[in-house]
C-alpha positions in Angstrom: 0.5 -13.4 -2.8 1.1 -15.0 -6.2 -0.7 -12.1 -7.9 1.6 -9.6 -6.2 4.7 -11.5 -7.3 3.4 -11.5 -10.9 2.5 -7.9 -10.8 5.9 -6.8 -9.4 7.8 -9.1 -11.8 5.9 -7.6 -14.8 6.7 -4.1 -13.6 10.4 -4.9 -13.2 10.4 -6.7 -16.6 8.9 -3.6 -18.3 11.6 -1.3 -16.8 14.4 -3.7 -17.7 13.2 -4.3 -21.2 12.8 -0.6 -21.9 16.3 0.2 -20.7 17.7 -2.7 -22.7 16.0 -1.7 -25.9 17.1 1.9 -25.5 20.7 1.0 -24.8 20.7 -1.4 -27.8 19.5 1.3 -30.1 21.9 3.8 -28.8 24.9 1.5 -29.3 23.8 -0.1 -32.5 22.1 2.8 -34.4 23.3 5.8 -32.3 19.7 7.1 -32.2 16.5 6.3 -30.3 13.4 6.0 -32.4 10.3 7.8 -31.4 8.3 4.6 -31.2 10.7 3.3 -28.7 10.4 6.4 -26.6 6.6 5.9 -26.6 7.2 2.3 -25.4 9.5 3.5 -22.7 7.0 6.2 -21.5 4.2 3.7 -21.4 6.3 1.0 -19.7 7.4 3.5 -17.0 3.9 4.8 -16.5 2.5 1.2 -16.0 5.4 0.2 -13.7 5.0 3.3 -11.7 1.3 2.8 -11.4 1.8 -0.8 -10.3 4.2 0.2 -7.5 2.3 3.4 -6.6 -1.1 1.7 -6.4 0.1 -0.8 -3.8 1.6 2.1 -1.7 -1.7 4.1 -2.1 -3.8 1.1 -1.0 -1.6 0.5 2.0 -1.7 4.1 3.0 -5.5 4.4 2.7 -6.1 1.2 4.6 -3.8 2.4 7.4 -5.7 5.7 7.6 -9.0 3.9 7.7 -8.0 1.5 10.4 -6.4 4.3 12.4 -9.6 6.3 12.2 -11.8 3.2 13.0 -9.6 2.5 16.1 -10.0 6.1 17.2 -13.8 6.0 16.8 -14.1 2.8 18.8 -12.1 4.3 21.7 -14.6 7.2 22.0 
């Protein structure tokens, strides 16, 4: 339970920090540096994988339990 909270809070922190850094550079410099764009891409990929992995594990475990229940009924 604690690990899940830490994982989700890190994902949200990555998304919020990348949006904040991009908006700061746009307002302050009127340009977004290529290094920041790489950070944003990596942060969104990691956050997406954190959220997507949990969904994928839940979906696979549902399919496995559903097929196991079906096999026991036969």
